[in-house]
N, C-alpha and C positions, 0 to 999 in steps of 0.2 A: 723540734724546731731549734734554730740557731740563735745565739746571742751575737749580734753584729755591732761592732764599735766603729764609728766613723770619726776621724780626727781632721779638723781644719782650723785655721787661725782664729776666725771669729764668725759670728752669726749676724752681721749687719746686712744692710741692703746689698743685693747683688744676685745675679742669675744662679751662680753656683750655690750660694747660701739658700736661696729659695728651693732649689732642686734637692738639696740635702734634707730640708724639712719635709718635702713631699715624699721622698723615698723612705724616710724614717716612718712617716705615717702609713705608707703602703706596706712596709715590712711588718709593722705591728698588726695591720689588718689581716695579714696572711699568717699570723700566729708567731712571728719571730719576736725576739726581744731586741730593742734598738736603743743604743746609747750613743750620744754625740759628745765628744770632748772638744772644747774650744774655750777661748777667752770670754765668750759671752757675746751679747748683742741683742738687737731688737727681736730676733726670731727665737731666742732661747726659751722664752716662756711658752711659745707655741708648741714646742716639742712635748712638754708635759701634758698640755691640754689634749694632745693627740695620742697619748699613751706611751710616748717614748721617754727617754731620760736624757738629762744634760748634766755633765760634770764640768765645772768651770776650772780652767787651768790656763796658765800663760803658755800657749803653744804657738804664739805669734812673734814674740820678740826675737830679734836676730843677735842679741847681745851674747857673745861667746862666753863671757864670764859667768853667766847664770846657767849655762848648759848642764854642768854636772848635777846641780841641785834639781833642775827640772827633769832631767833624765831619771834621777832617783825617784822623784815624785810620780812621774808617769809609770815607771815600773811598778811602784807600790799600788797605784790605782788599778792597773791592768791585772796584777796578781790578785787583788781583792775582788774585782767584779767578774773575773774569769770569762772573757769573751771567747767565742769559738773562732772568730775571724776578725781581723782588724783591716780597715780600709782607710788609708791616708790619702789626702787630697791636696797637699801643698808641701813645699820643700822643707820648711822648718818642722812641721809635724812629722814629715818623713824621716828626717835625721834624728829627731828626738826618739821616735819609735824604734829606729834601727838600733840605737844604743841601748834603749830600755828592753829590747827584745832579745838581747844576747843570751840571757839565761832562760827566758820564758819560752822561747821558740814557738811563738804563736803563728799560725798561718796568716798571710796578709796579701792584700792587693793594693794597687795604686791607681789613681786616675790622673792623667796628664790634662790639666785644665787650661793650659796656655802655651804659647810659644816662648818659653823662658830662654834667657840667654844660654848659649851652649857653654857648659862648664862642668867641672867635677861636682860642684854644689848642686846643679840642676839634675845631674845624672840620677839622683836618688829617686826621681819620679818614674824612672824606667826599671826600677829594681824590684817591683812587686812580683809575686809568683805569677800573677796575671796583671797585665798593664792595660787598663781601659782607656780608650781614646774616643773623644766625642765627634770626631770628623776624620775623613780620609786625609785631609791636609795635615792633621796632627800625626797620623800614622806615618805619612811620608817624611815628616820632619824628624821624628825620633829614629826612624829607620836610617835616615841619611846621617844624622849626627852622632847616634849612639850605637848603631848596629843592633838595635833591639831585635831579638829573634821573632820572626813572624808568628811562630807557634805560641808565643806568650801574649800576643796582642789581641785585644777584642774591641771591635768597633761597636760602640753603643751611643747612638744619638741621644741628645737630651729629650726628655718627654714633656708633652703639654698635658696639663690636667684639664680634661674636657668639661669637668664640673665648674671649675673656676673660670675658664675661658669659654663661656657659653653665651652667645648673643641673646638667648631667650630668657636669661635669668639675671640681667644686669640691674644695677641700682639706678632706677630712673631719676630719683631725687638727686643723687650725686652727679649724674650726667648733666642735669638741668643747672645745678649750681656751678659745676665746672665750666660749662659753656658760658654761663652768665659772666663768670670772672675772666675767662681767657679767650673765648670765641664768641663774642656778643653779636657778631654780624654774619654775613654770608661769606665765609672765608674758605679758601683752599688750605686745608690744615696739614702741615708737615710736622711729623713727630721725630724727635731724637730722644732716645730713651737709654739711660745708663748713668753710672756715676760720673760726676764732673771731673774728668782726668784728661790730661793731654792725649792719651792714647785713643780716646774716643773720636777725636777729629772734629769736635764741635766747631772749631774755628773754620774748618772747610765748609761746614753746613751753613754757618753764618755768612760767609763770603758768597756762597752759592745762592743763598736767599737774596742777597743784595743784587746779584747779577740777574736773577730770574724775575725780580719785581717788576721790571718794565713790561714783560710779557704776561706776567700773572699778578696784576695789581692788588688782587685780594688775598695774596699769600699771607699766611700767618704760621710762623714756625714756633713750636713749643719744645723746649728742652726740659725733659722730665727726669729728674734725678737730684741727688743731694751731693754736696761737696764735703768730704771729710776735712777735719781741721787742717791737715797738712796740704790740702788742695785749695784752700780759700784764695790763695794768691792767683791760682789759675782761673778761678771763677771771676775774680776782679779783672783779669786780663781779657776774658771773653766779654765782660760787660763794657770795658773800654772800647773793644773792637766794635761792638754793637753801636755805641755812641758815635764813633768815628764814621761809621757807615750810615748814620742816620736811621737806624732800624729800631729805635726804642719802642715804637708802636707795632713792630712787625715780628720781632724775635723776643719771646718771653720765657723766663725761667719759672717753672711751677714748683720747684723743690721736689723732694721725694714724695711719692704718692703710693698709698696702699692699694687703691682700686685701679690697678693698671689695666685690667680688662676693659673697664668702662672708658678709660682714656684711649685705648686702641680703637674702640668703637667710634670715637670722635674724629679719628684721623682719616685723611684721604690717602696718605702714603707715609710709611715709616722709612727713615733713612738710617742706614748703618754705614758710617764712613770712616771706620778705623783706618789709619794710614801707617803709622810707624810699626804697629804690631797688629796682625790680623786677629779677628775673633777666632777662638778655638772652635766654637760652635756658633754662637749668636742666638741665644735664647729669645731675645726680643723679636728677632725676625720671624721665628717659628710661631711665637705667640701672636704677633700681629696678623700673620696669615690665617691663624685659627679664628681671628675676629674679622676676617674678610677685608683686611687692610693690606694692599700690595706693598712691596718692599723695593727700595733702591739701595744697592749695596756695592761696596768696592769688591772687585772680582778677585778675592783671595780668601784663604782660610776657610772657615766653616760656611761662609756664604755660598761657596761653590756646591755644597751639599744641599742647601736650602732653596736658593733662588734659581728658578728656571727662566733664563733671560727671555723676555718677551711673552712669557706665559703667566707667571705669578709676580713678575716684577722686572727689574732691569739691573744688569751688572755693568759697572763702570770702572775705568782705571782708577787706582788710588792716586792721591796727591794732585787731583785735578778738579778744582772748584768750577772751572768752566764746563767740564763734562757733567758734573753734578747739577749745575744750573740747567743745562740742556735736559737732563733727566727729569728735573722738577717740572719744566715746561711741558715736556712730553707727557708726564703723568697727569698734568692738569687738564689736558685736552684728549685723554684716552679713556674710553669707558672702562670701568673697573672690571678686571678679569673675573670670570665665573669659577665657582667650585673651589675657591681658595681654602675654605675651612675643611672641606672633605679631604682634599689632597694633603693638607698639613697634618690632620689627625691620622690619616693612613700611614704617613711616613714617620711621624714624630709623636706617637701617643705615649702617655705616661705608663699605661699598662705594658706596652712593648718594652720600655726602658727598664721597668721593674722586673719583668720576666727575664730579660737578658742579664741584668745584674745578679738576680737570684741564681741564675744558671751558672754564672761565674763563681759565685760563692760555693755552690754545690760541687763544682768542678775542682776547686782548690781543696775543699774539705775532704773530698774522696781520695785525695792523694796523701 
């Protein structure tokens, strides 16, 4: 069995981070040795509890003055732990590994987790011996801008853990308390899930809620996610927008939440309204579907692989709060689609993701 090292900036809240913790656990279950190198974060302790390892190192900072010392340290770490293959998942880790690997010559793969700005700096994400992409939109993007050879690219959708996202095993006490705090009445519950950043388009969701309120007077929009220290000003901007629109009792922030499956079960619809930069995949969309919650999404990026317009949700043009408001009204008066969970798990299962990732590792190691 192989020793797999994954490198990413940090292990704080986020779909990519949760996915790495899950794949580490599954690799260990299959007999592999799994180590993650990152700056640390809330998920770091989980790795050890699941049989994996975590080595803390600053692979996040973009300070060029510290690059030589960090490259030396990363090279020393890799030389000491002797991985069979390295999997980097972000640009800074990619560049640090590139320099650290000059003499080590370790096999490696990369995953393109986003639509990064096109530049020589971002090109590092396409330099893996195999390049994993989470959606067909990402494949199109790197083929267009970097000419990445098709034979190097592997499409691997993000996987959903059916044990974690299971309507039959939810924490009833948490749901009761969560509803008491945020959904005390008979509301049409709209969910926006993700870090509080401008790219998530929560301002459009807030404006759409205001426009939809006349037709859906019992609408209640919950924005679920935390704001990092450098994003607190954006959180305050969103709060001011809520006050200007008179939505203080209609749009609520819940902060970051660990029991996200329970929260999806409370929603009538999930909204993914990224505008400036599309979702590379959109883990929250697939997870919500697995909890039988339909999705409204902007018709771009990973949403095009997940949302089947009119079947498990609705696809709308980006940058259009009016269209999103219309979607919310439509969702409020449409019976929930059937078989959402079965379809989501068929297309986006955790086992499928791990099988395909493991196959990529075997492919590279065989070379």
